[in-house]
N, C-alpha and C positions, 0 to 999 in steps of 0.2 A: 504493501499500501505505498503510495507516493504522496509524503511531505505536502501538506499547503506552503505556498510561499511567506515567508515572511511578513510580507505588508499584510498580511491577512489574519496573522494570527490572535491580535489584540484587539478585536473589535469582538461586537455580540454578533452583527454577521458574520464572521468567519467563524465563529463557533458555532454557528446554525446552519451554516453552510457545509463545514465537516460533518456535523451529526446525521446532514438530510443524506450525505454520501455512505455514511456507514451503515444507516436504515436502509438504504437502496442496496448498498452488499448484503449484510447482516441478518436485514431483518429485524423485527422490535426488541426479541429476546439477543440479540447481538448487538443491540443499543449499549454501551457499557462510555461510563467516562473515560476509562482508560483508554479503549477503541478510542474515541473520538480525542484525546489527547496523542496519541502517538501518528494521526492523523496530521495535526496541528504541530507535530515535532517539540511537544510541550509537557510539563508537567501537570498530574491530574486536577493539583492546588490550585495553575493559573486557571483554568474554567470558573473556579468558584471565583474570582476575579468579577466574571459577568453574569453567574446564575446561582444563587445561594445554596441551591442543589440539586439534586439531577428533575425532579418533576417541573423544577420550572424550567429548567430546556428544555424537557421534552415537550413542556408546553409552546415554547419557542415556536416548536416543528411543526406542532400542530395550528399553528397560528400560520405557520408559512406554507402547510399543506393547503388548508382551507382560503389564504389570501385571494380578494376577487380581482389582484390586479389594477386595482381604480378604474375598475369597470364602474360606470356611472349604471347606476336602477334604470331600466325601461320604467318611462310613466305612466304604464298601465301594469304592472311587473304580475308572472304568470307562476303560482304556484308552484304548478307543476316541472316550468323551467328551472326555476328556482331550483329544485328537489332533483333534478336531473343534473343541473351544473356541480350542485357540491356530489354526486353518487361520482360524476366523472373524475373529481378533483380528490377525491378518496381510492378512488381505482388506480388511479396516475402514482399512486408511490404506496410500496412494498408494506403489507401490515397499516395502511393510514387508517383503517376504521377502527381498526382496535386503539390504536392510537388516539387520534382525537376522540374516542370515545371516553377513557381514562382520560384527558384533559377535561375535557366539559364533565366529567362526573365530579372532580376533585374541585370543581370552578377558578379555574385557571385560564380560562378560555372564554371568552367574545366570540361567537360565529359569528361571522357577516354572514352568510346564508340565513340564519334565526331573524335578523332584522326586516331583512328581508321580504322572510315570508311571514311575517309578523303585521306589517305594513302590504301586504298585497290582501290578507285576512280582513284588514280593519277598510282595506278598498275595497271588499267581497260585501262587506254592508254588518260583520261583527264586531262587539263592542271591544274594548281594549281587553276586558279579565280572559273571552271571549278568541280572541285572537291571538295571545299572547299561549292558549293551550295549542290550539289547532298550532298552528310554530312547530311547540315541544314538538306535539306530535308524530309531524312529516318531518322532522327531524332526527328523532328515535325511527322513523319507520327506514330511511334511506341508512342512517349509518348503523343499522341491526342486518337489514338487507346485503350491504354492503360488504358487514363483517362478515355474515355467513359463507359470501361468494370470495372472500379473500382468504377463510379458514379452507374452505373446499380445496381451492386452488394450491394452498399450500401443502393439503393434504396429498396431492395426488402427487404434488414433486418429490414428495420425501418417501411414499409408495405405501402411505397408509390407506388410501383407498384406491379403485381402480380407474386411472382415470380415460382407459377407454370408454365405459361405463355414463361415466358422467362428466366427461368433460370434452366429448367432439364438437365438431362446429355446429350440430344441430341442436344438442344439450345448453352449447354456450348461448345459442340464439333464443331460445328458450327460455331461460333463467332474467333474457335482457326483457323477453315478452311478458313474463311473470312479475319482471319490477313495475315496468310500466301498468300492468294491467291491475296489480297492487296497486300503484299510485294514483290511477287513476278513482279506484274508489274508497282511498281516504279526500282526495279532494273531491269525489260527489258531496261525500259525508260535509265538509267544510264548507262548500255551498248549499247544502241543504239546512245546516246549522243557521248559517247567515240571511236566507230567504225566511226563515220562521221567525226570525229576530226583525228582520224589516219589516213582516207582517203582524208584529204586535202594536 
């Protein structure tokens, strides 16, 4: 594993860059402070200048995974489109769903997609409390489904499941269809609740 240039060693961005690299090569179980320090060619203690503990570093990695790249939200945000984008961000990184889920559970991550989902739910006609519930429900669906997908892929890679039975192109396509079908059900429920709220 080649060391990162010295110019990138002494800032938070450089540490997160190194952590992203380790995650890609070793997965979440191999994302250790020692490996990150080795990539940066520094002592482990040097990482704690930027992050007080491993969980805050993992939260910064999670933040990088789910970042929206400064995209301006659509004037009329679409629940399904926001959810699909979140899934794509998670799938783009090894163990992305598991890592992001952990950071969220510990209260260390503000998920940009959740804010977009809440705004979209408000625009659909829900009150603030219900919009928050809708946003959380969709986030949990996306992360849970994607976590399952990534676990199955990893299990196939290590030989724990029969890849030919579960991960053929047809089956992968079916999984995508299953995600979309489930998402449509969730979104339909949100819209139904919004319609009921407007009719009161």
